[in-house]
C-alpha positions, 0 to 999 in steps of 0.5 A: 310439878309432878313427884317424877319431875320433883325427883328427877331435878333432885337427882339432877342436883345431887348428882352435879353436886357428887361431881362437884365433891370429887373434883373438889378434892383435888388442889386446883392448879392457880389461874391466871386472872384472866382465866380466872374471870373466863371461868367464873364467866362458864361458872355463871353461865352454867348456872344460868343453865340449871336453873333454865333446866329446872324450870324446863322439868314442869312440862305439860302431860301432853308434852310428856306424852308426845316424847313417849311417842316421839320415842317410839317413831324414831325406831326404825321399822324391823322390814326396813331394817332387813332390806337394808341389812341384806345389802349392805351385808352383800356389798361388805362381803363381796369386797372383803373377799376382793380385797383378800384376792387382790394381787396389786396391793396385798398391803389391804388382803389382811384387812377386816371389817369393824361395824361402828355408828348409830346404825350398829349402836342401834341409836338410829333413827328414822331409816337405816339410810346411812351406815358407818364400816371402819375397814381395819388395817394392820400397822407395823408393830411399834409406832412413834405417835407425835401430838399436833393438837394436843390429843387427837390428831397425830403424826404416825412414824415408822420405828425403823423403815419396813419392808413389804407394801407398806413402804409405798404410803411412806412419806420420807422411809418412816412418815405414814401417809393419810393422802395415799392410804385414803387414795389408795381405799378409794382406786380399790373400791371404784375397782370392785364395783366395775364388776358387782352387783347389787343383789336387788334389781334396779339398783348400782353403787355410786362413789362419791365425790371425795371431801377435802376433811372426810376420811371415808370413801363414800358411797351411795346406792342409787336407783338405775334411774336417771334422776334417782335418788339416794336409798342408802348411804356407806362410809368406808373408813381406812383406819391403822389398827395400832396392836395393843401392847403399845398401848394408846397415846399419853394424851388419852393413855387414862381413858376416859371417866367412867370409875364411877359409872361403868367403873374402874374394871371396865376401863381399864378393860377399854384401855386395853382395846386395840387403837385406831386411827384414821386418815383426816387432817384438822380443818384450817387453811394454814396448816403445816406439812405434818398436819396435811398429813395427819391421822386422827384418833378414833374412839367408835369401837369404844363408844359401840361397846359403852352404848351397847352396855351401857348400865350401871348394873351389869343388867341394865335392859337385859330384861323389861323389868330393868328396861333404861331410856339412855338410848331413847334420849339419844335419838330423840337428841339427834332427831331435834340436832336432826330438825335444827340443822334442816331448818337453819343450815346455813347458820348451824353448819358446824353441828353434827350429831357428835355434838350431841353425843358428846354431851350424852356421854358426858352425861353418863357419866354425871348420872351414872346410878340405873335409877337415874334413866329409868323408863318411866321417867323418860321426859324428864331424863331427855330434858336433862341431856337436852339442858346439859348441850345446852350448858355446854354451847353456853359456857363454849366447853365440850371437851372430848368424851376420849381426848378432854383437852380437845374442846368441841366448841372451842372458837376453832372448831365451831365460831362463836356467832354459830354457838350463840345462834346454838344457845338461842336455838335451844333455848326457844326449843325448851321455852316453846315446848319441843316444837321441832318434836311435836307433831305438824298440825293438821292440814285443813279442808279446802273451802270454798270462798264466801263474802263476808258476813256468810257461813259456809252452810249459806254458801253450800246451800247458794252453791245448790241451787245454782247447781239445781237451777243450771241443770233446770234450765238444760233439760227444758232447753232439750226438749224444746229443741226436741219438739222443734226437731219433731215438728220439722221433720213432720212439715217434710214428711207431709210436704 
């Protein structure tokens, strides 16, 4: 184990100990025997995962070099970025003009866009083919936010019966209907596309079929040919913006755990930002009436702020001397998750990139110092992040970074069989040296089939000899035919 690996292991251990010390200062609540057994099992699984991570830090120089090369290859080419930005920005600007000038639905006239997602966080990998944009809608000044599942989904009610265009989106004079807002968004986008033309010849936008649990209107940029594939996908998400004066809901009012990492002042700045709700209902068949018209709280704007200004010291990544590897680690994890889903589409259907992003944010709050993410320690830092995701999967606990009471690896959100398969897949990747991140082996050139006991040289020689003999035979035959023809002509002429 080299110096880099030993330093990384010490940093990991010290960070975890500091986290445990902070938690140890609080007096824990009394637990039931069943809860004590469950917690003991989780701690045992976490310890096993921690040992596995420490063992995995001893990797070969070849793998370390390939991780660095792969991280560079994940970056989007500048020419592709420019082309995609031109097309998407033109669509966004013209849609905004259409909504603001649309007379039949004034509720969307005061809207604006909020760019979120991996592309605008500059952690998009491979190709600029997916864009997320939130369409901000101004909510009334006062709302009653009723929790439906512990802090992630809500029912939104107005304090008093309103006046104006928002009345068209109410269920019982007070409750805001998420389905009505999303349906109206679909109608307006389809109406806009009837007159809009893509600035690049040979392409057009199509509205995808509505997905049951998606809060977005998804569009695809396709070619004009009948069998043309999707080039770019855009998710337009209508989002109600709650004024900062009302504050965040009680379940998330204290904000994320970033005190040791970004500082208490930054946490206060985060909680003073507006709160957004998107039209999405929880998964499940037997939902109550409130859940069918629920809204999910969104922190996409906060995630973008955290990831773009991610350093413990405010100068991180502002110059080459202070560059870290945080974003590269997240991009590598996104690439690995994408590879796992492509390899096991059915078994890991519940896995998504947001699971990796949540594990990444938790890891940043534990390994908070910039020196723990030095650019030259990319390989060991990525292995730490991969080990953190594996430990979350082993224990079956991945708390939402902003809503700690919501477990993204709960049995209702992530079935036990799928979670066990994920643990095995991550363990296999770590044990076998991350095969999904390695380049594919070169394809061997085609060779002539040779009998047993003969080598390639003899077969090539035999083939050359056979072709030479065939060519010689053909030439002799042609000469004989020519001589015979001349003789026949001479005889006929003489007669």
